[in-house]
N, C-alpha and C positions, 0 to 999 in steps of 0.2 A: 590521435582517436578523434571519431565524428561526435559532432553536439550538436545537436537538434534544437531547433528554434523557433516555436508555434506561436501562433496569436488571432484570437477574434475580437471583435468591435465591442461585444458585449455580453453578458454571461448566458444568455439563452440562445449564442450561436453554437454551433458544434464544430468541433476538433479532428474528427472522423477521416474527414480527406486529406489533411496533414501527420495525423499521427501515422495510416495506412503507409505514407509516402515514407515514413524515416521507418518504418517499422520492415517494410521492402528492401531499406539496404543495412538492415541490423543496428540502427541506432538504438541504442537504450538509452545513452543519457539527452532528455529533453527536457528544456524550461519553456514553462507555458502563462504568456498573459492572457488576459480576458480582458485588453482596454483598448479604445483607441489609440492607434497607428500617429495621431496629428502629431504628437510628439515623443522624446524620446526618453521622456520622464515614466517610466516601466519597470515595475521593482524586479519581473523576472527576466530582463530584458540585462538591467544593472548586474543581477545575481550573476548571468550567464557570462556576460563583460568581462567580470571577475574571474570566472572559475576555469576561462581557453588559458592555455599553453601553449609555449613554441610548440610548431609542426601540427597541432590542432587542428580540425576544416569546420567550420558554423555551417551546416547546414539548412535552408528554406525551403519551404515549400516554393515560396513566389518571393519577388522582392516587393513586394508590397506588404508584406506581414513583418517585414524588419522595420521600414519605416515608410512614409508618406508625404515623404518632400526630398527632392535632392541635398539639399545640406543634411537632413542628419541623416541619411543613409551615406555620405561622403562623409560625415565624424563616424558612425558606425565603423564602417570598413577602413576608416583610418587606425581606430582601436585595434580591433581584430587586426589589420597587419604591421601595425606598435610591437603585438605579442609573438610575432614569429610564427601567427596562423593564415591560414585562410577562408574564403566565401566561396561558399555553392550557391545558386537559387535553379531548384528543379526546373519550375518550371519555365525561367527563359534560356536556362542552359549557359549561366552566367558560372565559372571558375576565375578568383582571382587569382589562381597560380601562374596564370598565362597573361601576356598584357592585352591580348583581344579580349579577354574575359575580363580586363580591368577597365578598358573603351567601353566594350558593351555593358557595364554597371551601371557606368554614365548616364550612358544613353538612355537605358532603360529607368534609372534614376528619374529623370528628367521627367519621363512621361508618366509614370504614377504619380508626380508631383501636378501634371497638366490635368489626367486623368480626375484626381482630387479636387483641382480647383474648377475646372467643368461642372461636376456633378454640385459641386454648393453655390455656381452661377446659374444653373436651371433651375435649383430648389429655390432662391434666392428669387430667381424672374415666375417662379409656379406661385408663389404666395402672394408675389406683387398683384397678380392678373388675379388670384385667387380674392384680396382684399378688396379691389378695383369691383368684382361681383359679389363683394356681400356674402362671398361662402367660406370664409377664413376666419374664425374665429382664435385663434392659436391654440396653445395647448391647453385641454379643458383642464377647470378649477380643479386640484385635489380637495377630496372630500375631509373634513376634519372634524370629528366629533368635540364640539364649540365647549361643550358640558368637560370635558375633559382637559381639554385644552386652558379651559380658564380654573380650574381645580390642581393641574401641576405647575401653573403658574403665579399663581398664587404659594404655594411653597418653595418656587425660586425665589418670587419675591421678599418673604419671610428669612430667607438663607438657610430653608432645610434641605434645598438640593441644589445645587448647579446647574447653571442653563444648558452645558452638554448630557448632562442626568437625563434633563428635562426634556431636550430633543429625541432620548435614546430611548424615554418612558411611552413618549406620542409616536416613536417611530418616525419622525420628520429631520430632514437636511438642513442647516443653519438657515437658509436664505427663506425656505418656507416658514420653518420656526418664527423667524425674525416678521418676516413679513405679513402672518397673520398676528400676532402679538401688536403689529405697529395697527394695521386693521382694526382689532379690536378693541383698542383702546387700553391694552392690558401693560 
């Protein structure tokens, strides 16, 4: 059985290109993550690895969709092959059922990791230059209704709701919530 795995980094990105490739191959069982590929801790990746069986073929549109560093890529492929399944990357024409495919997988995995590291380096360099020119101010501070924050924090401090409930009511992530609580002395 052919099993598809597709991934985009954010909820806003589209899967259409990957989905179309799977449809053209007649793949109906597809696992989808909308999360960064920087590590292998992705819900649907884990589900796919648990799902596959001997003689299955895991298909991805490109190796960058399954892993962004060589170590994760090789660990994922080891898991796939340990289950008696094969791996195919359409873009790179890699098929681990052949010795050449196994070799090329390692080469392309290293290239994907190099590409990610170069992007990160260029980003850091660009930010450093922008800071020198006073053009970079960092991520804009999220606007929060301070009155609502004070009201909900009062309930939290009085034990009427948990911190998690307070964050949910304010639609804040923990780091933002606790930073603002600290800034306002709540």
